[in-house]
N, C-alpha and C positions, 0 to 999 in steps of 0.2 A: 403582481413583482414592482420592485422598487425600479428605480431610472438609474439606479448606480451603474457606470461603466467599471469593465473587472479587468486590469492585468491579468495575463495566464503567465506563470512565470515558470517552465518545464513541461515538456512537450512529449517527451519520452512514449514508449509503446501505451503507458496509461496512460498519461497526461494528454497528450495530443487528444484520443478519443474523448476525453472528458471535454475537451476545453472546443473540439468541433462538437459537440451536444452544445453547447454553449454559442457558439456562432449560429448554429442549426437553429435555437433561440432566438434570434435576433438579439443579442443581448453585445451592447456595445463593447468590440474585445478588441486590445489588444495582447498582444506575443512576446514571449522571451525563453531563449535559449539559446545556448552555447555554439549547438548545433547547426551550421544553412543550411544542410538537409531535413533535421525537421522543421523547420518553420519556413520550407517551400509552398507547402501544402494549404498554408495559411494566408502569404504571398497571395497565392493564385486566386484567393478571393476576395485581395483586398483587404485582410487586416492588416494592422498598422505590427511590422515588426523589428523585434533589438536583436540582438548579442546580449544586452543586459537592460533592465527596467527603468535605468535611472531617469531616463525623458520621455518611458512611454507613458501616455496616459492610463486610468484606471483607477475610481474612487474604491475599488475596495479590490486587496490584490491576493490572488488565492498561487501557492505556489505547491508543487509537485515534483518532489525533487530525491537523491536516496538516502540522505540525511541529514538531523539537525545541525552539521557543518556548512552543508551547500546553501541550508535553508538563513541564516545566518548570514552568508556571504553573499549572497543574489536580495538581501533586504538590508542590511545595514554593512557592509561589504566598500569597498572604492567601488562606484557606481552602480551603489545597492540604491534601489526601487525606494526606499524609506531614507535616504538622504538627500533626496535633492526636491523631493514632491512630495505633502504633506498628503497621507492617505488616512482614508477615512478609519480601513478596517484591513489586517489583515487574515485569511483564514489558510493557516496551514494543513494541508490534507496527505501530506505526505506522513513515512511510519519515521516517529522521534522519543528520545529520551526524554522522559517526562520533566524529569529538574533544568534540562536543556531548556525547554518551551518554557519552564515560567520565568528564567532569565531570560529569554528573548523579549515575551511579555512586559517585564519589567522595562528594559531596554528602549519598546518598541512606544513604548507609554508617554514617551521622553521625548518621540517624535510626534507626539498627539495620536498616535493610530493604536485601535483593538485591538488585540491579539485574537482568534479562537483557534485552537488543535482539533482540527474533524477528519484526522487519516479516515480510510476507508476498506471495504473489503469486498470482495466477489471476485476481482483477478478481468483481465481483460475484456472477455464475455461479458463481465456485471458493466466495468466502464465505456463499451460497445451500444450495449442493448439500455444506458441509462438505470441501472438495477443495482448499483451500488448500495451496500450499508456502510452509511457516516456516521462516527462515533465523536460527540462533538462536546468538546469541555471551554469553557470562558460562561460569562456576565449572561445571565438571562435575556435580558433586553436584547442584546447583541444577535445573541444566538436567533430568538425571533425575526428581527430584521435580515437574518439572513438564509432562512428558513425556504423559502419559495426557490430565491441561486440555486441552494444545495439539492432543490427537490430535479431542477434541471440533470441532475446526473446521479442523483441517488432515487431509489424506491423507498429504500428504510431509511430514515435519519432518527436518531437518541442523543438527548443533552444527558450527560450523564456526570455532570458536575462542571466545578469551577475548571482554572484553565490547568493544562496539562492533564488533566482527567479523561479524556480523551485517546492520549498515545498509552495511559497507564490501561485502560478496556483494548485497546489496539496490540499492543504487545502480549496479554494474557490469551487472547483470543488467535494470535497467531503461534503460541505457544500449544494453545489446544488442536489447532490444524496441523502443526509439524506434528503431533502425538498421533494422531489420526491414521495422516498420512503416513507415515511410517510403519505404525501398525497395520495396516489395512495392505500396504503394499506387501507386506513382509507375510500375510496370511494367503494372498493371491500366487505369491511363489512357491509355500509349502503345498498349496493345493495342487499346483501346475506339475510339482515335484511328483505328488500322486498320484499324475496321469489325471486328473479333475480338467474340466473346461472352464478358463479362467470368466469368461463372458455370461456365465451359468451361474457360475458362484458370484458375481459380481450382482447379478439379477437376484439373486437369492438374498444377499444382505442388506438388500434394498429392500427387503419387503421385510425385514425383522430387525433385531434390535440393533444390528450391529451399522446401521446406517446413518451413513456420514454424508460432509461434503467432497469428502474423498471417493467415496465409492457411488455418491452420485455422478458427481462430476471428472475430478481427477483421473481415476481409473478408465471407465469407460471412453473418456474424450482425449484423452492424454496418453494411455498407456497400452490398453490394447489395440490402440490405433499408431501406438509406436512412435508418433508426432514429437513428444516429449515436450511441450509447446504452453504449458499452459499459461507462461508469463511472467514465473518472477525466479531471479536467481539464485542460486544455492548461496552468494554472500549476500544478498540482503536479506535473505529469509535468517541467516544465521544470524546478522544484526539483529532482529526481531529478536528473535530467541533466546539471546542474551542481553537485550533490554531486561525481559521478564525475569530473566536469572538475576540480576542486579537488584531488581524492585524485589524478588525475593528475598535477597540478602538484605536490603537497605529495610526491610520490615521484622527481622530477623525471625523470619518462618522457614522451619526447614522442609527442603522440597526436592526429594533426592528422583523423583523423577522427572521434574524438570533439570534436572542438571546430570542426570543421566542421559534423558535426549538431545539436549545444550549438544554433549561429547558427541554423544553419533552424529546428529548432523555437523558440527566439524567435523569429524571425520572423513564423512561422504564429502564436503565441499574442498576437502582438502586432496581427497585421493582423485576425486572423478572432474574437480575444476570449478573454481567460485563463480563462474558465468554460465555452466550449465542451468536448464531448469530443476525446479526443485521436484519435479516428476520423474525426472533421469536417474536418480535414487533406484528405481528398480531396475535398472540394468547390472548396476552397482549390488543389487541383491540376490538376482539371479545368476551374479558371474561368482560372488560369495557362495548360492545354493550349489552352482554347477563343481566348485573346486572342493567342496566339503569343509570353509573357511567358516 
């Protein structure tokens, strides 16, 4: 691994776990977040922290924020991390619109910084265990330079194309994730209404062709336990499905399943609340089954 220091911006539920892995690996780290509470665990470890990244050290800046708007603000807005200090590289590990990423890349280049988009999949469990999957867009040389750093947080790392490509693959990944979670939960509710044991059904599906991340992780650990705490909000999930829908329309590819799924997830978000966990759609589907809706 190189001797590059890291400025990590955005230590929410996912980002905090990822940044802690960097700290545990002995990487020279500073952390920025607008939430003082989120910064306290890092302060306790002697990590330099601030609300913004403008004055914090870091050869490489990693962002883990809700959307491309927050990423741009954190990097190039007032008190932005790349406005006062020349950074070698920026790695955006958020989920964002690819068009915005390409524009950001060009703007960062004017500041002397190279951008990689490296969104991840795997949820909070993957962030905690360092088993995330990263989909990286950008120059091959820059990817090679950062691969060891990414490996501290990710077990699988794929270079998928030029800048913006990581966010394309991530949006389509979340479309597939949304499809399997909705259909698996719907199947679970149908079988339960017919008197079958939910846990037994999940076990069978995981031994058959119906297996997916939803049946292996989300249903057994977050739906059957009634914890509904996978760690992703309906608001952010709908944002990602919307990006996938926009990509399909821009490519002039008819995607009726994607459009229908986007409408269903938006309806769930609006009915049960944008900050509810994505696995909480089980409660909505159960309620609909009980009312005959």
